[in-house]
C-alpha angles and dihedrals in degrees: 000000000000115000119199108226107199090221104035103029126230116352138167118274092244088072090064142067122214113238100189133244116348090212100066108105122216109238110269092223106026093178091063097048118111123224095259092055092047089050090054091047093050104038109024116077133164116259107186130174105235134019118005133173108239139185119227135176125208096225096169095045135024091350091223126139122236141168125237137165117241129181104231091209103046099019089228109157123215132179114269 
């Protein structure tokens, strides 16, 4: 799979690390969050069939994080 790095251009998937869903928001006030809420934040992630906004880091290149939209069935990548 070719992943389009915004800074380096298209590169092979092996150069990247998946960072999870781009739609999972960090808690606004982490100090006030109970254990059950933290567990849901850490361990529960969406796993839709179809288009999903994702975070990726170009570990073997510029080492920058970016978002993209990938179809989880076809692996087609579109701009966010």
